[in-house]
N, C-alpha and C positions, 0 to 999 in steps of 0.2 A: 504493499501499500504506500509504503514511504516514496519510492521511486515515482511511483504514477504522480503523486503530489508534486514532488520536487521538479518533475517535467511540466507539469502543469504551469508553475513559476517561470520557466524557460519559456513557454509559450505566450504567457501573458506579457512577459519583458518584450519579444518580437512584434507583438499585435499592438502595445503600446506606444513602442519606438517607430514603427513604420506609419501609425495614426498621429504621431506628433504629440502625444498624449501625456503630457509631463506629470500630470496627478498619477494617472494608471501606470506610468513607469515608476515613479515612486513608490507605489504600491507593490510592485512586483519585486521589490528589493527587501533584504533585511540590512540592519545598521548596528555598527559601523559597516558600510560597504567600501569594497576596495577593488579597484581596477590598477592593474600592472600592465603597461603597455611599453613600446620601445621607448628608454630613457626616462620614463615618468611612473610614480606611483600616485594615485590620486585617492584620497580617503574620504569619504563623507561620513561625516560621525551620527549624522541624523538627516530627516528628508530635507529640511531646510537647506543644507550644504549641496545635495546632489544636483548636477548639471547633466543633462541628457545627452548633448553633444551631436542632434541630428542637425541644427541648423549650421554648425560648422562644417559637417560632412556634405550637407548639400552645396555650401558656398565653394568649400575647398575642391571638392571631387565631381560635383555634379550628382551627387547621391540622390535617389530617390525613394528607393525601398531595401532592404534587405531580407535574405531568406534564410531559414535554419535548414541547412541540407541535412544535419546529421549529429545525434545526441546520444552517444555512447555512454553508458554507465561504466566507470572504472572501479570507484568503490562505493559502498552504500552501507549506512547504518540506520536506524530508527530516526535520528534526527539530521543526518547529513548526507549529502550523495555528490559525488565528484563525476563531472561529466567531461568527457573530450566532445569539444564542439566543432562544427565546422559551418561556416556562414558565408554567404556571397552577398556581394552589395551589386545594385542595378540602377542605371540611369534611367530618365523618365520615359527613353523611348524603348525601354526593356533589355538594352545591352547589358550583360554580365560584364563587369570590368575587373573584380578581385574576388578571390576566395581565402578566407582564413580559417585556422585552426587555431582553437585556443583550450583552455581548461577553464571550467566554471564551478563553482562551490555554492552548492543550493544546501541552505540550511533551515531548520524548524524552530523558530524561536516562539515559545508558549504555542499557539493555535496556528501561527501563521508560518507558511513556506514561502522562502523568497529567496532571490540570487543574492550571495552576500559576497562572493569574489570573483572577478575574472581577471585573466590572464590571456595575454595574446600578444601578437606582432603587429596588430591593426593600430593604426592610429586614431 
């Protein structure tokens, strides 16, 4: 059961990200939320500190949407699941311009399953 609920948090993240829905995106996370990218570590201690990033992607890369291509369970317990994630980014015309692999850690805090950490080579 925990793996399914953890996967639901990932699906909620992608749905909110693509909709550019900041509140739903924040709801898909657990805090503190950690993102490790190339040369950067970003930590949002709570909802108020989280920044979505979709506006910057649209400006820098012409990003329009992302797809979750793969979410394989690496390790799982009752309160935490590690996923090997693969996602792709697309431009408005439907052109896929990049695919990234990353590690996501989804946790259960109280009753809430949320993405707590993401590590990738994506900007």
